[in-house]
N, CA, C and O atoms as a MOPAC input file, in Angstrom:
PM7 MOZYME 1SCF
protein

 N     17.89500 1    24.77500 1   -47.68700 1
 C     16.81700 1    23.99700 1   -47.05500 1
 C     15.54900 1    24.90400 1   -46.74300 1
 O     15.55800 1    25.94700 1   -46.08800 1
 N     14.23200 1    24.16800 1   -47.47000 1
 C     13.17600 1    24.88000 1   -46.83500 1
 C     12.35000 1    24.63500 1   -46.02000 1
 O     11.72300 1    23.57800 1   -46.08900 1
 N     12.12800 1    25.53900 1   -45.03600 1
 C     11.32700 1    25.31400 1   -43.60200 1
 C     10.58300 1    24.54400 1   -43.82500 1
 O     10.13700 1    24.47400 1   -44.97100 1
 N     10.07800 1    23.51300 1   -42.66000 1
 C      9.43600 1    22.50500 1   -42.58000 1
 C      7.88300 1    22.91600 1   -42.22900 1
 O      7.62200 1    23.93500 1   -41.59000 1
 N      6.81200 1    21.94400 1   -42.75100 1
 C      5.70500 1    22.90700 1   -42.73600 1
 C      5.03000 1    22.49100 1   -40.90400 1
 O      3.85000 1    22.31900 1   -40.59800 1
 N      5.85700 1    22.45000 1   -40.27900 1
 C      4.95400 1    22.26100 1   -39.19900 1
 C      5.00900 1    23.74700 1   -38.72600 1
 O      5.73500 1    24.66500 1   -39.10600 1
 N      4.09900 1    23.71400 1   -37.85300 1
 C      3.92800 1    24.95700 1   -36.90100 1
 C      5.03300 1    25.07700 1   -36.11800 1
 O      5.83500 1    24.16800 1   -35.90300 1
 N      5.10000 1    26.42800 1   -35.59200 1
 C      6.66500 1    26.68500 1   -34.21000 1
 C      5.99600 1    26.63800 1   -32.95300 1
 O      4.97100 1    27.31900 1   -32.95600 1
 N      6.16200 1    26.24300 1   -32.22300 1
 C      6.19600 1    26.16200 1   -30.94700 1
 C      6.26200 1    27.68500 1   -30.53500 1
 O      6.80400 1    28.53200 1   -31.24500 1
 N      5.65500 1    27.95700 1   -29.31300 1
 C      5.78400 1    29.13100 1   -28.46600 1
 C      6.72200 1    29.77600 1   -28.36000 1
 O      6.67800 1    30.94800 1   -28.73600 1
 N      7.97000 1    29.19700 1   -27.77600 1
 C      9.33100 1    29.03500 1   -27.65400 1
 C     10.05300 1    29.42700 1   -28.92000 1
 O     10.80800 1    30.39800 1   -28.96900 1
 N      9.80800 1    28.68000 1   -29.88300 1
 C     10.60100 1    28.63800 1   -31.35600 1
 C     10.36000 1    30.06100 1   -31.76500 1
 O     11.32800 1    30.78800 1   -31.99000 1
 N      8.68100 1    30.66700 1   -31.91600 1
 C      8.28100 1    31.52600 1   -32.33400 1
 C      9.11800 1    32.61700 1   -31.82900 1
 O      9.80300 1    33.25500 1   -32.62800 1
 N      9.13100 1    32.95800 1   -30.28700 1
 C      9.76300 1    33.45400 1   -29.44800 1
 C     10.90400 1    33.87200 1   -29.98800 1
 O     11.25200 1    34.93400 1   -30.50300 1
 N     11.50700 1    32.69500 1   -29.75100 1
 C     13.11100 1    33.31800 1   -30.55200 1
 C     13.16100 1    33.64700 1   -32.00300 1
 O     13.97500 1    34.53400 1   -32.26200 1
 N     12.54700 1    33.19700 1   -32.94800 1
 C     12.38800 1    33.66400 1   -34.37600 1
 C     11.95000 1    35.18900 1   -34.04200 1
 O     12.49200 1    35.99400 1   -34.79900 1
 N     11.07100 1    35.77200 1   -33.05600 1
 C     10.88200 1    36.69000 1   -33.13200 1
 C     12.25000 1    37.80500 1   -32.96800 1
 O     12.67700 1    38.55000 1   -33.85000 1
 N     12.54800 1    37.71900 1   -32.15500 1
 C     13.75400 1    38.25700 1   -31.55200 1
 C     15.14900 1    38.19800 1   -32.96000 1
 O     15.64100 1    39.28000 1   -33.27900 1
 N     15.56800 1    37.11900 1   -33.55400 1
 C     15.92100 1    37.32200 1   -34.79400 1
 C     15.38800 1    37.87600 1   -35.77300 1
 O     15.92000 1    38.81800 1   -36.36200 1
 N     14.01600 1    37.26400 1   -36.16000 1
 C     13.87400 1    39.14500 1   -37.35200 1
 C     13.86000 1    40.15900 1   -36.52200 1
 O     14.37300 1    40.96200 1   -37.30100 1
 N     13.70300 1    40.70900 1   -35.66200 1
 C     13.90300 1    41.73100 1   -34.80600 1
 C     15.22700 1    42.83300 1   -35.03500 1
 O     15.37200 1    44.03300 1   -35.26900 1
 N     16.06000 1    41.65500 1   -34.81700 1
 C     17.53500 1    41.86000 1   -34.46200 1
 C     18.50900 1    41.84000 1   -35.99900 1
 O     19.67800 1    42.16400 1   -36.20300 1
 N     17.67600 1    41.42800 1   -36.71100 1
 C     18.07000 1    40.70800 1   -38.29200 1
 C     18.71700 1    39.82000 1   -38.07900 1
 O     18.36300 1    39.09100 1   -39.00600 1
 N     19.87000 1    38.94500 1   -37.22500 1
 C     20.98200 1    38.01200 1   -36.95600 1
 C     20.51200 1    38.33000 1   -35.56100 1
 O     19.78900 1    39.19100 1   -35.05900 1
 N     21.44600 1    36.94000 1   -34.98400 1
 C     21.76100 1    37.29700 1   -33.46500 1
 C     22.40900 1    36.10700 1   -33.26600 1
 O     22.10700 1    35.01100 1   -33.73600 1
 N     23.68200 1    36.50000 1   -32.25300 1
 C     24.27200 1    35.17200 1   -31.90200 1
 C     23.16500 1    34.59200 1   -30.48500 1
 O     21.97500 1    34.90800 1   -30.48500 1
 N     23.72300 1    33.80900 1   -29.45600 1
 C     22.74900 1    32.88600 1   -28.91200 1
 C     23.03900 1    33.65500 1   -27.57400 1
 O     22.17200 1    33.53100 1   -26.70900 1
 N     24.14100 1    34.43800 1   -27.27600 1
 C     23.90400 1    35.39400 1   -26.33100 1
 C     23.41600 1    36.88900 1   -26.44900 1
 O     23.33200 1    37.79600 1   -25.62000 1
 N     23.14600 1    36.80800 1   -27.69500 1
 C     22.07100 1    38.18900 1   -28.23000 1
 C     20.90600 1    37.80900 1   -28.06600 1
 O     20.12800 1    38.65800 1   -27.63100 1
 N     20.38400 1    36.45500 1   -28.34100 1
 C     18.83700 1    36.20400 1   -28.09600 1
 C     18.84900 1    35.89800 1   -26.75300 1
 O     17.89300 1    36.26100 1   -26.06800 1
 N     19.65200 1    35.36600 1   -26.31900 1
 C     19.18300 1    35.01000 1   -24.58000 1
 C     18.91800 1    36.14400 1   -23.89500 1
 O     18.08000 1    36.35200 1   -23.01800 1
 N     19.95000 1    37.06100 1   -24.52900 1
 C     19.96100 1    38.55600 1   -23.13700 1
 C     18.25900 1    39.30500 1   -23.52700 1
 O     17.57800 1    39.96400 1   -22.74100 1
 N     17.87200 1    38.90000 1   -25.12100 1
 C     16.56600 1    39.43700 1   -25.10300 1
 C     15.81800 1    38.54800 1   -24.88700 1
 O     14.71800 1    39.08200 1   -25.03400 1
 N     15.64800 1    37.49000 1   -24.62100 1
 C     14.14700 1    36.75100 1   -23.83600 1
 C     14.69800 1    36.89100 1   -22.54900 1
 O     13.67800 1    36.95100 1   -21.86300 1
 N     15.63700 1    36.98100 1   -21.78900 1
 C     15.38000 1    37.00700 1   -20.68100 1
 C     15.15400 1    38.12000 1   -20.01900 1
 O     15.35000 1    38.29400 1   -18.81600 1
 N     14.68600 1    38.98900 1   -20.89400 1
 C     14.27100 1    40.62400 1   -20.33700 1
 C     13.06800 1    40.37400 1   -20.08500 1
 O     12.61900 1    41.06500 1   -19.17100 1
 N     12.40600 1    39.69500 1   -20.51100 1
 C     11.06800 1    39.45400 1   -19.55900 1
 C     10.36600 1    38.22200 1   -19.58100 1
 O      9.14400 1    38.12000 1   -19.68900 1
 N     11.28900 1    37.15700 1   -19.46000 1
 C     11.15200 1    35.63300 1   -19.08200 1
 C     12.18600 1    35.44400 1   -18.87800 1
 O     13.04200 1    35.92100 1   -19.62400 1
 N     12.65300 1    34.38500 1   -17.38200 1
 C     13.76900 1    33.69600 1   -17.64500 1
 C     13.86000 1    32.67200 1   -18.37200 1
 O     12.87500 1    31.95100 1   -18.21100 1
 N     14.66600 1    32.23200 1   -19.17600 1
 C     15.15300 1    31.19500 1   -20.13300 1
 C     16.28700 1    30.91200 1   -19.82500 1
 O     16.96100 1    31.89300 1   -19.51200 1
 N     17.05200 1    29.44700 1   -19.76200 1
 C     18.31700 1    29.44300 1   -19.92400 1
 C     18.70900 1    29.09300 1   -20.90700 1
 O     18.19200 1    28.22100 1   -21.60600 1
 N     20.09100 1    29.95500 1   -21.23700 1
 C     20.88600 1    29.81500 1   -22.22500 1
 C     20.84100 1    28.91800 1   -23.19900 1
 O     20.64400 1    29.20200 1   -24.38000 1
 N     21.10700 1    27.26000 1   -22.54400 1
 C     21.25400 1    26.71100 1   -23.01900 1
 C     19.92100 1    25.90000 1   -23.43000 1
 O     19.93600 1    24.74900 1   -23.86600 1
 N     18.78600 1    26.66700 1   -23.22600 1
 C     17.47200 1    25.97300 1   -23.91100 1
 C     17.55700 1    27.04800 1   -24.83900 1
 O     17.14300 1    26.45900 1   -25.83800 1
 N     17.79700 1    28.19500 1   -25.21300 1
 C     17.95400 1    29.41400 1   -26.09200 1
 C     19.00800 1    28.78900 1   -27.29900 1
 O     18.88600 1    29.27500 1   -28.42300 1
 N     19.79700 1    27.97300 1   -27.13500 1
 C     21.26500 1    27.46300 1   -27.73700 1
 C     20.41100 1    26.44600 1   -28.39500 1
 O     20.29000 1    26.81200 1   -29.56400 1
 N     19.70400 1    25.24600 1   -28.18400 1
 C     19.19200 1    24.21700 1   -28.08000 1
 C     17.99900 1    24.65900 1   -29.30700 1
 O     18.11400 1    24.09100 1   -30.39300 1
 N     17.08000 1    25.47600 1   -29.15900 1
 C     16.09900 1    26.35400 1   -29.43500 1
 C     16.64300 1    26.98700 1   -30.65300 1
 O     15.79200 1    26.94200 1   -31.54100 1
 N     17.57900 1    27.47900 1   -30.98200 1
 C     17.92700 1    28.06300 1   -32.19000 1
 C     18.68700 1    26.76700 1   -32.91700 1
 O     18.52300 1    26.96800 1   -34.12100 1
 N     19.35100 1    25.68100 1   -32.76600 1
 C     20.19700 1    24.89000 1   -33.37000 1
 C     19.03100 1    23.77300 1   -34.23900 1
 O     19.20500 1    23.25200 1   -35.34100 1
 N     17.65400 1    23.61900 1   -33.17900 1
 C     16.52500 1    23.31700 1   -34.00600 1
 C     15.79500 1    23.74800 1   -35.07500 1
 O     15.30000 1    23.16500 1   -36.04000 1
 N     15.82400 1    24.84400 1   -34.72400 1
 C     15.13400 1    26.21800 1   -35.66700 1
 C     16.28600 1    26.05000 1   -37.20000 1
 O     15.93500 1    25.89700 1   -38.37000 1
 N     17.59400 1    26.14200 1   -36.68000 1
 C     18.38900 1    25.96400 1   -37.94800 1
 C     18.45400 1    24.48000 1   -38.77200 1
 O     18.80000 1    24.29300 1   -39.93800 1
 N     18.02900 1    23.54700 1   -37.82200 1
 C     17.34000 1    21.83900 1   -38.58500 1
 C     15.95800 1    21.97900 1   -38.97700 1
 O     15.63000 1    21.15900 1   -39.83400 1
 N     15.16100 1    22.67600 1   -38.65300 1
 C     13.93100 1    23.05700 1   -39.24300 1
 C     14.27800 1    23.80800 1   -40.58600 1
 O     13.33100 1    23.88200 1   -41.36900 1
 N     15.36300 1    24.32900 1   -40.95800 1
 C     15.39100 1    25.23700 1   -41.94600 1
 C     14.47900 1    26.73100 1   -41.94800 1
 O     13.88400 1    27.31600 1   -42.85300 1
 N     14.64200 1    26.98700 1   -40.72400 1
 C     14.01000 1    28.54800 1   -40.19600 1
 C     14.90500 1    29.71600 1   -40.36500 1
 O     14.63700 1    30.86000 1   -40.73300 1
 N     16.73700 1    28.83200 1   -39.79500 1
 C     17.67400 1    29.59600 1   -39.55600 1
 C     18.99500 1    29.14000 1   -40.70100 1
 O     19.01800 1    28.27000 1   -41.57100 1
 N     19.78700 1    29.90300 1   -40.36500 1
 C     21.16600 1    29.43200 1   -40.77700 1
 C     22.20800 1    30.16100 1   -39.87200 1
 O     21.99200 1    31.09700 1   -39.10300 1
 N     23.58200 1    29.42100 1   -40.17800 1
 C     24.56200 1    30.66100 1   -38.87400 1
 C     25.95300 1    30.26400 1   -39.86500 1
 O     26.38600 1    29.28000 1   -40.46500 1
 N     26.32500 1    31.64100 1   -39.62800 1
 C     27.74800 1    31.98200 1   -39.96000 1
 C     28.50300 1    32.26700 1   -38.38600 1
 O     27.92000 1    32.73100 1   -37.40700 1
 N     29.98500 1    31.84000 1   -38.45500 1
 C     30.87700 1    31.64200 1   -37.44700 1
 C     31.37800 1    32.66400 1   -37.51200 1
 O     31.96600 1    32.97400 1   -38.54800 1
 N     31.30200 1    33.70500 1   -36.20600 1
 C     32.30400 1    34.94200 1   -35.77800 1
 C     32.67200 1    34.67500 1   -34.80400 1
 O     31.99800 1    34.69600 1   -33.77400 1
 N     34.17100 1    34.26700 1   -34.92100 1
 C     35.19200 1    34.09600 1   -33.50900 1
 C     34.55300 1    32.82800 1   -33.44000 1
 O     34.26500 1    31.95400 1   -34.25800 1
 N     34.36000 1    33.06000 1   -31.70600 1
 C     33.68400 1    31.73800 1   -31.00600 1
 C     32.27200 1    31.31500 1   -31.12600 1
 O     31.69500 1    30.31600 1   -30.69700 1
 N     31.84100 1    32.37400 1   -31.84900 1
 C     30.44600 1    32.51600 1   -31.32400 1
 C     29.64100 1    32.31600 1   -32.92100 1
 O     30.07100 1    32.90100 1   -33.91600 1
 N     28.61300 1    31.54200 1   -32.95600 1
 C     27.35100 1    31.15700 1   -33.97800 1
 C     26.52000 1    32.76500 1   -34.14800 1
 O     26.05700 1    33.41100 1   -33.20700 1
 N     26.49800 1    33.12900 1   -35.48100 1
 C     25.46000 1    33.81200 1   -35.31600 1
 C     24.50100 1    33.36100 1   -36.70400 1
 O     24.79500 1    33.13500 1   -37.87800 1
 N     23.11200 1    33.35500 1   -35.87100 1
 C     21.96600 1    32.68800 1   -36.60000 1
 C     21.01500 1    33.85000 1   -37.39600 1
 O     20.33200 1    34.70600 1   -36.83300 1
 N     21.16100 1    33.64200 1   -38.89200 1
 C     20.24200 1    34.55100 1   -39.56400 1
 C     19.11400 1    33.59600 1   -40.02500 1
 O     19.23600 1    32.37100 1   -40.03900 1
 N     18.11600 1    34.20600 1   -40.36300 1
 C     16.51700 1    33.74400 1   -40.68400 1
 C     16.71700 1    33.46100 1   -42.00700 1
 O     17.15900 1    34.33900 1   -42.74900 1
 N     16.38400 1    32.05900 1   -42.52800 1
 C     16.12700 1    31.88800 1   -43.70800 1
 C     14.80000 1    32.61000 1   -44.50500 1
 O     14.64700 1    32.70400 1   -45.72200 1
 N     13.95800 1    33.05400 1   -43.49900 1
 C     12.27600 1    32.75000 1   -44.16300 1
 C     11.95300 1    34.46700 1   -43.18700 1
 O     12.12200 1    34.72100 1   -41.99400 1
 N     11.50900 1    35.24100 1   -44.19200 1
 C     10.98600 1    36.71300 1   -43.91100 1
 C      9.59200 1    36.11500 1   -42.55100 1
 O      8.98500 1    35.04500 1   -42.51800 1
 N      9.49300 1    37.42300 1   -41.52100 1
 C      8.11500 1    37.20200 1   -40.68000 1
 C      7.20100 1    37.21000 1   -41.41200 1
 O      6.24000 1    36.70100 1   -40.83500 1
 N      6.99800 1    37.46900 1   -42.24100 1
 C      5.64400 1    37.85300 1   -43.58700 1
 C      5.43400 1    36.72200 1   -44.35900 1
 O      4.35900 1    36.42000 1   -44.87700 1
 N      6.75500 1    35.93100 1   -44.45000 1
 C      6.09600 1    34.72900 1   -45.48400 1
 C      5.82400 1    33.55600 1   -44.35500 1
 O      4.97500 1    32.69400 1   -44.58400 1
 N      6.52400 1    33.55800 1   -43.22000 1
 C      6.43600 1    32.60600 1   -42.04100 1
 C      4.83700 1    32.94200 1   -41.62000 1
 O      4.01900 1    32.02200 1   -41.62200 1
 N      4.42800 1    34.36000 1   -41.24600 1
 C      2.93000 1    34.21000 1   -41.27700 1
 C      2.07500 1    34.26200 1   -42.13000 1
 O      0.98400 1    34.14000 1   -41.57300 1
 N      1.94100 1    34.40500 1   -43.46100 1
 C      1.47600 1    34.06600 1   -44.25500 1
 C      1.35800 1    32.42700 1   -44.24500 1
 O      0.21200 1    32.01300 1   -44.07300 1
 N      2.48900 1    31.34300 1   -44.42300 1
 C      2.33300 1    30.22000 1   -44.09300 1
 C      1.28900 1    29.76300 1   -42.91400 1
 O      0.55000 1    28.79400 1   -43.08700 1
 N      1.28300 1    30.38000 1   -41.93500 1
 C      0.72600 1    30.04900 1   -40.86100 1
 C     -0.54000 1    30.30300 1   -41.16600 1
 O     -1.26500 1    29.35400 1   -40.86900 1
 N     -1.08100 1    31.18000 1   -41.62800 1
 C     -2.41100 1    31.61500 1   -41.51800 1
 C     -3.01900 1    30.76400 1   -42.69300 1
 O     -4.15800 1    30.30800 1   -42.60000 1
 N     -2.25300 1    30.56800 1   -43.76800 1
 C     -2.93400 1    29.32300 1   -45.05800 1
 C     -3.27700 1    28.19200 1   -44.15700 1
 O     -4.40100 1    27.69400 1   -44.08600 1
 N     -1.92600 1    27.70600 1   -43.27000 1
 C     -2.12500 1    26.49500 1   -42.40300 1
 C     -3.52500 1    26.61100 1   -41.32200 1
 O     -4.34000 1    25.69700 1   -41.43900 1
 N     -3.73000 1    27.36200 1   -40.60500 1
 C     -4.62900 1    27.61800 1   -39.88700 1
 C     -6.27200 1    27.59300 1   -40.78800 1
 O     -7.32100 1    27.04600 1   -40.44400 1
 N     -5.97200 1    28.38000 1   -41.98000 1
 C     -7.33100 1    28.45400 1   -42.29900 1
 C     -7.65300 1    26.85100 1   -42.97500 1
 O     -8.65300 1    26.19400 1   -42.68700 1
 N     -6.62600 1    26.43100 1   -43.87700 1
 C     -7.09700 1    24.66700 1   -43.93900 1
 C     -6.98800 1    23.76300 1   -43.00900 1
 O     -7.18300 1    22.59400 1   -43.34200 1
 N     -6.72100 1    24.01000 1   -41.89800 1
 C     -6.32600 1    22.69200 1   -41.29600 1
 C     -7.85100 1    23.26000 1   -40.28200 1
 O     -8.42900 1    22.23500 1   -39.91900 1
 N     -8.47100 1    24.31100 1   -39.85500 1
 C     -9.06900 1    24.63400 1   -38.86400 1
 C    -10.54000 1    25.37700 1   -39.39600 1
 O    -11.37200 1    25.59200 1   -38.51400 1
 N    -10.74100 1    25.61100 1   -40.23500 1
 C    -11.39400 1    26.31700 1   -41.28500 1
 C    -11.70400 1    25.46600 1   -43.11000 1
 O    -12.10600 1    26.01400 1   -44.13600 1
 N    -11.39000 1    24.27500 1   -42.92000 1
 C    -12.04700 1    24.06500 1   -44.18000 1
 C    -11.62500 1    24.30900 1   -45.63900 1
 O    -12.10400 1    23.86100 1   -46.68000 1
 N    -10.37800 1    25.31900 1   -45.37800 1
 C    -10.14800 1    25.76600 1   -46.41000 1
 C    -10.85200 1    27.32700 1   -46.27400 1
 O    -10.01800 1    28.17600 1   -46.58600 1
 N    -11.74000 1    27.72300 1   -46.01500 1
 C    -12.10200 1    28.61600 1   -46.09000 1
 C    -12.14600 1    30.18600 1   -45.48400 1
 O    -12.72600 1    30.34800 1   -44.41100 1
 N    -11.66700 1    31.09900 1   -46.01700 1
 C    -11.29400 1    32.28300 1   -45.02300 1
 C    -12.62500 1    32.95800 1   -44.47500 1
 O    -12.89000 1    33.71600 1   -43.54300 1
 N    -13.26200 1    32.39800 1   -45.37700 1
 C    -14.82200 1    33.78900 1   -44.55100 1
 C    -15.27700 1    32.26700 1   -43.17000 1
 O    -16.07400 1    32.69900 1   -42.33700 1
 N    -15.10400 1    31.60700 1   -43.06100 1
 C    -15.19200 1    30.90000 1   -41.65300 1
 C    -14.40700 1    30.96000 1   -40.61200 1
 O    -14.69600 1    30.59000 1   -39.47400 1
 N    -13.07700 1    31.57600 1   -41.09100 1
 C    -11.85300 1    32.14100 1   -39.68400 1
 C    -12.68300 1    33.78300 1   -39.63800 1
 O    -12.36800 1    34.44500 1   -38.64900 1
 N    -13.39800 1    34.26200 1   -40.32900 1
 C    -13.67100 1    35.50800 1   -40.29300 1
 C    -14.63700 1    35.70900 1   -39.40100 1
 O    -14.50600 1    36.34000 1   -38.35200 1
 N    -15.82200 1    35.07300 1   -39.87300 1
 C    -16.93700 1    34.75700 1   -39.04400 1
 C    -16.49600 1    34.28000 1   -37.72700 1
 O    -16.91200 1    35.06500 1   -36.87500 1
 N    -15.81100 1    33.29600 1   -37.19900 1
 C    -15.39600 1    32.85300 1   -35.97600 1
 C    -14.80900 1    34.33300 1   -35.59700 1
 O    -15.49500 1    35.01200 1   -34.83400 1
 N    -13.95800 1    34.70300 1   -35.93500 1
 C    -13.41700 1    35.72000 1   -34.59600 1
 C    -14.19300 1    37.07200 1   -34.59200 1
 O    -13.80700 1    37.87900 1   -33.74600 1
 N    -15.00000 1    37.37000 1   -35.22300 1
 C    -16.22100 1    38.60400 1   -35.25400 1
 C    -17.39700 1    37.44900 1   -34.24700 1
 O    -17.93800 1    37.95200 1   -33.26300 1
 N    -17.61600 1    36.36200 1   -34.49900 1
 C    -18.54800 1    35.93800 1   -33.85800 1
 C    -18.10300 1    35.60300 1   -32.30300 1
 O    -19.02800 1    35.41800 1   -31.51300 1
 N    -16.76000 1    35.51300 1   -31.81500 1
 C    -16.17500 1    35.20800 1   -30.56900 1
 C    -15.98000 1    36.55600 1   -29.55000 1
 O    -15.65700 1    36.53800 1   -28.36200 1
 N    -16.31300 1    37.85200 1   -30.49700 1
 C    -16.22600 1    39.36400 1   -29.78700 1
 C    -14.57400 1    39.32500 1   -30.13600 1
 O    -14.05200 1    40.06200 1   -29.29900 1
 N    -13.72000 1    38.86700 1   -30.87100 1
 C    -12.02900 1    39.16400 1   -30.96400 1
 C    -11.92200 1    40.14600 1   -31.54800 1
 O    -10.72400 1    40.41700 1   -31.63100 1
 N    -12.94900 1    41.37000 1   -32.35200 1
 C    -12.24200 1    42.32400 1   -32.83100 1
 C    -13.15300 1    43.26100 1   -32.20700 1
 O    -14.30600 1    42.83100 1   -32.21400 1
 N    -13.01500 1    44.42200 1   -31.66000 1
 C    -13.57000 1    45.58900 1   -31.28700 1
 C    -14.06500 1    46.35600 1   -32.06600 1
 O    -13.73900 1    46.23200 1   -33.24600 1
 N    -15.03500 1    47.42900 1   -31.67900 1
 C    -15.21100 1    48.67000 1   -32.88700 1
 C    -14.49400 1    49.18700 1   -33.82300 1
 O    -14.83900 1    49.33000 1   -34.99700 1
 N    -13.22500 1    49.55700 1   -33.21900 1
 C    -12.23500 1    50.39400 1   -33.90600 1
 C    -11.51100 1    49.30400 1   -35.00400 1
 O    -11.10500 1    49.73700 1   -36.08200 1
 N    -11.39500 1    48.04400 1   -34.70000 1
 C    -10.83200 1    47.58800 1   -35.20900 1
 C    -11.71200 1    46.82000 1   -36.94100 1
 O    -11.56500 1    46.69700 1   -38.15700 1
 N    -12.35700 1    46.60700 1   -36.11100 1
 C    -13.72600 1    46.32500 1   -37.28100 1
 C    -13.77400 1    47.65200 1   -38.35300 1
 O    -14.01000 1    47.63800 1   -39.56100 1
 N    -13.55600 1    48.45800 1   -37.72600 1
 C    -14.00800 1    50.02800 1   -38.99000 1
 C    -12.59100 1    49.65300 1   -40.00800 1
 O    -12.66100 1    49.37900 1   -41.20600 1
 N    -11.03200 1    49.73900 1   -38.99900 1
 C    -10.30500 1    49.50500 1   -40.34400 1
 C    -10.39700 1    48.42000 1   -40.87200 1
 O     -9.82900 1    48.33300 1   -41.96000 1
 N    -11.00600 1    47.37200 1   -40.43400 1
 C    -11.04200 1    45.92100 1   -41.65400 1
 C    -12.13300 1    46.44600 1   -42.98200 1
 O    -12.07800 1    46.10600 1   -44.16300 1
 N    -13.02600 1    47.30400 1   -42.36700 1
 C    -14.41900 1    47.78100 1   -43.52400 1
 C    -13.53400 1    48.37200 1   -44.54800 1
 O    -13.67700 1    48.09900 1   -45.74000 1
 N    -12.39200 1    49.38100 1   -43.99900 1
 C    -11.54400 1    50.37300 1   -44.92700 1
 C    -10.70900 1    48.87200 1   -45.67800 1
 O    -11.04200 1    48.33500 1   -46.73500 1
 N    -10.01800 1    48.61800 1   -45.12100 1
 C     -9.27800 1    47.48700 1   -45.89700 1
 C     -9.99900 1    46.89100 1   -46.89900 1
 O     -9.78600 1    47.24800 1   -48.05800 1
 N    -10.68500 1    46.18100 1   -46.69800 1
 C    -11.96000 1    45.52000 1   -47.65600 1
 C    -12.15500 1    46.75500 1   -48.59200 1
 O    -11.98600 1    46.50100 1   -49.78500 1
 N    -12.41100 1    47.78000 1   -48.34300 1
 C    -12.99900 1    48.60400 1   -49.23400 1
 C    -11.95500 1    48.72200 1   -50.73600 1
 O    -12.04900 1    48.50100 1   -51.94300 1
 N    -10.76100 1    49.31100 1   -49.54500 1
 C     -9.53500 1    49.04200 1   -50.44500 1
 C     -9.45400 1    48.01500 1   -51.53100 1
 O     -9.53700 1    48.14400 1   -52.75300 1
 N     -9.23300 1    46.75400 1   -50.62500 1
 C     -8.96200 1    45.83400 1   -51.50200 1
 C    -10.16800 1    45.69700 1   -52.59900 1
 O     -9.82800 1    45.29200 1   -53.71000 1
 N    -11.17600 1    45.91900 1   -52.44100 1
 C    -12.62600 1    45.50000 1   -53.51700 1
 C    -11.93600 1    46.70500 1   -54.70500 1
 O    -12.11200 1    46.33700 1   -55.86700 1
 N    -11.19600 1    48.05500 1   -54.56200 1
 C    -11.11800 1    48.88300 1   -55.61500 1
 C    -10.14400 1    48.54800 1   -56.07900 1
 O    -10.09000 1    48.78500 1   -57.28600 1
 N     -9.12900 1    47.98700 1   -55.58400 1
 C     -7.98900 1    47.49400 1   -56.25800 1
 C     -8.16000 1    46.31700 1   -57.18900 1
 O     -7.39100 1    46.17800 1   -58.14000 1
 N     -9.34900 1    45.28200 1   -56.90100 1
 C     -9.66000 1    44.35700 1   -57.95200 1
 C     -9.98500 1    44.85200 1   -59.00400 1
 O    -10.27000 1    44.13300 1   -59.96200 1

């Protein structure tokens, strides 16, 4: 089952980050990782993992009494789909508008701007 096209909520994305970082995770492992910096109930983590599985982002295997959740989509594939959705929904499908917005809002500092220039030069050389 392919993941649905709806954006992930903040908690769902945090849970996916844990699963991506660990490669796979049980509810207990995800809960431990998430509560290190933010108190989240075990049942909330369990519900979130199950919902992500229903949406097609995770699958599970059984290990004894525990379910181990595995990502069905890579972080990079999710990131690409999310950025494409953002550009399509908020910038009329025009990535130039996104870049103008970021640059115009002061979201990019001088060092980042220099790295962006270098990336653009590399991109142009590869074309």
